C-alpha positions as CSV (number, residue, x, y, z in Angstrom):
1,M,122.4,150.2,139.6
2,S,120.3,147.8,137.4
3,N,119.1,148.9,134.0
4,S,115.7,149.5,135.3
5,Q,117.1,152.2,137.6
6,F,118.4,154.4,134.7
7,P,116.2,157.5,134.7
8,S,113.5,157.6,132.1
9,D,115.1,160.6,130.3
10,W,118.6,159.0,130.1
11,R,119.0,158.6,126.4
12,I,122.0,159.0,124.1
13,E,122.0,162.8,123.6
14,K,125.1,163.2,121.5
15,I,127.9,161.2,119.9
16,E,131.0,163.1,119.0
17,Y,133.9,161.8,116.8
18,A,137.4,163.0,116.1
19,A,140.7,161.4,115.2
20,L,143.7,162.4,117.4
21,E,147.3,161.5,116.5
22,G,149.6,159.1,118.3
23,I,153.4,159.4,118.1
24,R,155.7,156.5,118.9
25,P,159.0,157.2,120.7
26,R,160.9,156.1,117.6
27,F,160.2,155.2,114.0
28,A,158.8,151.6,114.0
29,G,160.1,149.1,111.5
30,G,158.1,146.3,109.8
31,N,157.5,142.6,110.1
32,S,157.6,139.7,107.8
33,R,154.8,141.3,105.7
34,L,155.2,145.0,106.0
35,R,158.3,147.2,105.5
36,T,157.5,149.8,108.2
37,H,154.9,150.8,110.7
38,G,156.1,154.4,110.9
39,L,156.1,157.1,113.6
40,T,152.5,158.3,113.7
41,V,149.2,156.5,114.3
42,S,145.6,157.6,113.8
43,Y,143.7,157.6,117.1
44,P,139.9,157.6,116.5
45,L,137.8,158.4,119.5
46,V,134.1,158.9,120.2
47,R,132.5,160.7,123.1
48,V,129.0,159.7,124.1
49,T,126.8,161.8,126.4
50,I,123.9,160.3,128.2
51,G,122.0,162.1,131.0
52,G,124.6,164.9,130.9
53,I,127.4,162.5,131.7
54,S,130.0,161.6,129.1
55,G,132.3,158.7,128.4
56,F,134.8,158.3,125.6
57,G,136.8,155.6,123.9
58,W,138.2,154.1,120.7
59,S,135.7,153.6,117.9
60,R,135.5,153.4,114.1
61,I,131.7,154.2,113.9
62,D,130.7,156.4,111.1
63,R,128.3,159.4,111.3
64,K,125.3,157.7,109.8
65,E,125.5,154.8,112.2
66,A,126.0,157.2,115.1
67,G,122.9,159.1,114.0
68,D,120.9,156.0,114.2
69,L,121.9,155.5,117.9
70,V,121.1,159.0,119.1
71,G,117.9,158.8,121.2
72,V,118.4,155.2,122.4
73,H,117.5,154.8,126.0
74,A,120.3,153.8,128.4
75,S,118.4,150.6,129.4
76,R,118.9,149.2,125.9
77,L,122.7,149.6,126.0
78,F,123.6,147.2,128.7
79,A,122.6,143.7,129.7
80,E,121.8,143.1,133.4
81,D,125.4,142.0,134.0
82,G,126.7,145.3,132.7
83,R,127.9,144.0,129.3
84,V,127.2,146.1,126.3
85,T,124.5,144.6,124.2
86,P,125.4,143.6,120.5
87,P,123.7,146.5,118.6
88,F,125.9,149.0,120.5
89,R,129.2,147.4,120.6
90,S,130.6,149.8,117.9
91,I,130.8,152.3,120.8
92,E,131.3,149.9,123.6
93,F,134.5,151.5,125.0
94,A,132.8,154.9,125.4
95,L,129.8,153.2,126.9
96,L,131.8,151.3,129.4
97,D,133.7,154.5,130.3
98,W,130.4,156.2,130.8
99,L,129.0,153.4,132.9
100,G,132.1,153.6,135.1
101,A,131.5,157.3,135.6
102,V,127.9,156.7,136.5
103,R,128.6,154.0,139.0
104,Q,131.9,155.6,140.2
105,Q,133.8,152.4,139.5
106,P,136.7,151.4,137.3
107,V,135.7,149.2,134.4
108,Y,137.6,146.3,135.9
109,A,135.3,146.4,138.9
110,L,132.3,146.3,136.6
111,V,133.4,143.2,134.7
112,G,135.7,141.4,137.1
113,K,135.0,138.0,138.5
114,R,136.0,138.9,142.0
115,D,136.7,141.8,144.3
116,I,140.1,143.2,143.5
117,A,142.4,145.0,145.9
118,A,143.6,148.3,144.3
119,P,145.7,148.8,142.5
120,L,145.1,146.0,140.0
121,R,148.5,145.0,138.6
122,V,148.6,143.1,135.3
123,P,151.6,141.5,133.4
124,C,152.6,143.3,130.3
125,Y,155.3,143.2,127.5
126,D,157.0,145.6,125.2
127,T,155.9,144.9,121.6
128,S,158.3,147.3,119.9
129,L,161.1,145.1,118.8
130,L,160.4,145.1,115.1
131,F,162.4,144.9,111.9
132,D,164.4,148.0,112.6
133,D,167.7,146.4,111.4
134,L,167.1,145.8,107.7
135,H,169.4,148.6,106.7
136,L,172.3,146.9,108.6
137,Q,174.6,144.6,106.7
138,H,176.0,142.6,109.6
139,D,174.1,140.5,112.1
140,A,176.2,141.7,115.0
141,E,175.0,145.3,114.3
142,A,171.5,144.1,114.1
143,V,171.8,142.3,117.4
144,A,173.3,145.4,119.1
145,L,170.5,147.6,117.7
146,L,167.7,145.3,119.1
147,Q,169.5,144.9,122.4
148,A,169.6,148.7,122.7
149,E,165.8,148.9,121.9
150,A,165.2,146.2,124.6
151,E,167.1,148.4,127.0
152,E,164.9,151.3,126.2
153,G,161.9,149.2,127.0
154,A,163.5,148.1,130.3
155,A,164.1,151.8,131.2
156,R,160.3,152.3,130.8
157,G,159.6,149.5,133.2
158,H,159.3,146.5,130.9
159,R,160.6,143.1,131.8
160,N,159.0,141.0,129.0
161,F,159.4,141.5,125.3
162,K,158.1,140.4,122.0
163,I,160.4,140.2,119.0
164,K,159.4,140.1,115.3
165,I,160.9,137.3,113.3
166,G,160.4,136.1,109.7
167,R,163.0,138.3,107.9
168,G,163.5,135.6,105.3
169,A,159.8,135.7,104.2
170,R,160.3,138.9,102.2
171,F,163.1,141.2,103.0
172,M,166.1,138.9,103.2
173,S,167.1,135.6,101.7
174,L,165.7,132.5,103.6
175,A,169.0,131.5,105.0
176,E,170.2,135.1,105.9
177,G,166.8,136.0,107.4
178,M,166.7,132.8,109.5
179,H,170.3,133.4,110.7
180,R,169.5,136.9,111.8
181,D,166.2,136.0,113.5
182,I,168.1,133.5,115.6
183,A,171.0,135.8,116.3
184,I,168.6,138.6,117.5
185,V,166.5,136.4,119.8
186,N,169.6,134.9,121.4
187,G,171.2,138.3,121.6
188,V,168.3,139.9,123.3
189,R,168.0,137.0,125.8
190,E,171.6,137.6,126.8
191,N,170.8,141.3,127.2
192,V,167.5,141.1,129.3
193,G,168.5,138.2,131.5
194,P,166.9,134.8,132.2
195,A,163.8,136.0,134.1
196,A,162.3,137.9,131.2
197,K,159.7,136.2,129.1
198,L,160.5,136.4,125.4
199,M,157.7,136.1,122.8
200,V,158.4,135.9,119.1
201,D,156.0,136.6,116.2
202,A,156.6,135.5,112.6
203,N,153.4,137.0,111.2
204,N,152.9,133.8,109.2
205,G,156.4,134.2,107.6
206,Y,157.6,130.7,108.5
207,N,156.6,127.2,107.5
208,L,156.6,124.2,109.8
209,N,160.2,123.2,109.2
210,M,161.5,126.8,109.6
211,A,159.6,127.0,112.9
212,K,161.4,123.9,114.1
213,Q,164.7,125.1,112.9
214,F,164.3,128.4,114.7
215,L,163.1,126.9,117.9
216,Q,165.9,124.4,118.0
217,A,168.5,127.1,117.4
218,T,166.9,129.4,120.2
219,E,166.3,126.6,122.6
220,E,168.6,128.1,125.3
221,A,166.8,131.4,125.0
222,G,163.6,129.7,126.2
223,V,161.0,131.3,123.9
224,Y,157.8,131.6,125.9
225,W,155.5,131.6,122.9
226,L,155.8,131.3,119.1
227,E,153.1,133.5,117.5
228,E,151.7,133.2,114.0
229,A,154.5,130.8,112.8
230,F,152.4,130.1,109.7
231,H,148.8,130.4,108.7
232,E,146.6,128.3,111.1
233,D,146.6,124.7,110.0
234,P,145.6,121.9,112.4
235,E,147.8,119.3,110.7
236,L,150.9,121.5,111.0
237,Y,150.1,122.6,114.5
238,A,149.6,119.0,115.6
239,D,153.0,118.1,114.1
240,L,154.6,121.1,115.9
241,K,153.0,120.3,119.2
242,D,154.2,116.7,119.0
243,W,157.7,117.9,118.1
244,L,157.8,120.4,121.0
245,G,156.5,117.7,123.4
246,G,159.2,115.2,122.2
247,R,161.9,117.7,123.0
248,G,160.4,118.6,126.4
249,S,159.9,122.2,125.3
250,H,157.6,124.5,127.2
251,T,157.2,127.0,124.3
252,L,153.6,127.8,123.7
253,I,151.8,128.2,120.3
254,A,149.9,131.5,120.0
255,D,147.6,132.6,117.2
256,G,144.3,134.2,116.3
257,E,145.4,137.8,115.5
258,G,144.4,139.2,112.2
259,L,142.6,137.1,109.5
260,A,142.4,134.0,111.8
261,A,140.9,130.8,110.5
262,P,137.3,130.4,111.6
263,P,138.0,127.1,113.5
264,V,140.9,128.5,115.6
265,I,138.9,128.4,118.9
266,E,137.9,124.8,118.2
267,W,141.5,123.9,117.5
268,A,142.6,125.7,120.7
269,T,140.1,123.7,122.8
270,K,141.5,120.6,121.3
271,G,145.0,121.5,122.5
272,L,146.5,122.6,119.2
273,I,146.9,126.3,120.1
274,D,147.8,127.4,123.6
275,V,147.2,131.1,123.5
276,I,144.4,133.0,121.7
277,Q,145.1,136.6,120.5
278,Y,142.1,138.1,119.0
279,D,142.5,141.9,118.8
280,V,141.2,143.8,121.8
281,R,139.9,146.7,119.7
282,F,138.6,145.1,116.5
283,Y,137.3,142.0,118.0
284,G,136.0,143.9,120.9
285,F,136.0,144.1,124.7
286,T,132.6,142.6,125.3
287,N,133.2,139.9,122.7
288,W,136.4,139.1,124.6
289,L,134.4,138.8,127.9
290,E,132.2,136.2,126.2
291,L,135.0,134.3,124.5
292,A,137.1,134.2,127.6
293,E,134.5,132.1,129.4
294,K,134.9,129.4,126.8
295,L,138.7,129.7,126.8
296,D,138.9,129.6,130.6
297,A,136.7,126.5,130.7
298,A,139.0,124.8,128.3
299,G,142.2,125.9,130.0
300,V,143.3,128.0,127.0
301,R,145.3,131.1,127.7
302,S,144.2,134.6,126.6
303,A,146.5,137.4,125.3
304,P,144.5,140.0,123.4
305,H,146.4,141.5,120.5
306,N,147.1,145.2,120.6
307,Y,149.2,147.1,118.1
308,G,148.7,150.3,116.4
309,S,147.1,152.2,119.3
310,S,148.1,152.8,122.8
311,Y,144.4,152.7,123.7
312,G,144.6,148.9,123.9
313,N,147.4,149.3,126.5
314,Y,144.8,150.6,129.0
315,V,141.6,148.7,128.3
316,T,143.3,145.3,128.1
317,G,144.3,145.6,131.8
318,H,140.6,146.0,132.8
319,L,139.7,143.0,130.7
320,A,142.3,140.9,132.6
321,A,140.1,141.1,135.7
322,A,137.5,138.9,134.0
323,I,139.9,136.2,132.6
324,D,141.4,133.4,134.7
325,H,144.0,132.5,132.2
326,F,145.0,136.0,131.1
327,Q,148.6,136.3,130.0
328,F,149.8,139.8,129.2
329,V,148.9,143.3,128.1
330,E,150.6,143.9,124.8
331,W,152.0,147.4,125.3
332,D,152.5,149.7,122.3
333,E,154.2,152.8,123.6
334,M,153.1,156.2,122.2
335,S,152.0,159.7,123.3
336,V,148.8,161.1,122.1
337,E,148.1,164.9,122.2
338,G,145.0,165.4,124.3
339,I,145.1,162.1,126.1
340,D,146.4,161.8,129.7
341,A,147.0,158.2,130.7
342,S,149.6,159.0,133.4
343,A,147.5,157.1,135.9
344,Y,148.7,153.9,134.3
345,R,152.2,153.0,135.4
346,V,154.5,150.2,134.1
347,K,157.0,148.9,136.6
348,D,158.9,145.6,136.8
349,G,156.9,144.1,133.9
350,M,153.5,145.0,135.4
351,V,151.1,147.7,134.6
352,S,149.1,149.3,137.5
353,I,145.5,149.9,136.5
354,P,144.1,153.1,138.2
355,D,141.3,152.7,140.7
356,V,139.2,155.5,139.2
357,P,135.9,155.6,137.4
358,G,135.7,154.2,133.9
359,F,139.0,153.5,132.0
360,G,140.9,156.1,134.0
361,I,142.0,158.1,130.9
362,Q,141.6,161.9,130.7
363,L,140.6,163.7,127.5
364,D,141.5,167.4,126.9
365,D,138.1,168.9,126.1
366,V,139.4,172.0,124.4
367,L,141.7,170.0,122.0
368,Y,139.0,167.4,121.3
369,R,136.5,170.1,120.3
370,R,139.1,171.6,118.0
371,K,139.8,168.2,116.4
372,I,136.0,167.7,115.9
373,S,135.9,170.9,113.9
374,E,139.0,169.8,111.9
375,N,138.3,166.2,111.1
376,G,135.3,165.0,113.0
377,W,131.5,165.3,113.4
378,I,128.7,165.4,115.9
379,A,125.5,163.4,115.9
380,E,122.9,164.7,118.3
381,T,119.2,165.1,119.0
């Protein structure tokens, strides 16, 4: 269906907003910057109705902006290739879910580069190994705790894991923090076996020399990528790349999440950064589609960041169908009242993406309407 085939009366009739609540399976510790991430997460969703058909998705749009979009014809929302046009990307997830419902296709079929045999299976990793050990005095206790958490992830189907490091940046002394970082990564490797890919994330809590010290001490653990070792700096990354190459190391440099330096893509295309990690929700799905074309052309890997919402667990897998050098879905486990995502299944380190219209997530209409009355709003004609 091209845009010209949308019926003339298909306009945005209504935009509804409500915040649901996500609950993690355990209290989440912090990272090199933050003491804790907590147990609960706000889950903002909008539902858009066009032509009597609805789609929903994550959004932070406000009521005034939503009111300005009501009445817009469907032909203005999408380019001919099905991508959401820039003025409407604040509600792009709901619009893509709607377009999937209209065309009776999963989003990955709308955006993918090729025909995909169902089910689409995409690599993923457990992102829950945080600073849950700061209350423990001895490194051996901390290692045992993180090993147990990795076992929990393995029981949920994960085979790849990301571990937060950088304890010496704020919460422990430099020496003690580095010693624990190293002990935990080596300990988790012993626990999960040699086939698992282990990523580490310092949240800019290291400097260049600390990064080298850590990587040297975890060499046998075979770290797959080092993420946000320090704030992006081309001189320091060039040094680190040369050092890794001199040691014959295959560890990748990953960056781009959060307040990334503006030239980070340029540095990646020059070979200073191997993996780009702009956030899937805040940077955006359609922006990622456009960015990935440049990254694929340059041979740069893509691994969209997702933490703080399980919504990214699901949509990132659809995005993978459009990216040649896609790496992983970052999986942030949680349950959300009113959301049924049981069609997504994690097994053997891969997530199966459902071959159903839209993003394949079900929304409890009764609960959502109640949440609208409690904390949301409706913009309609």
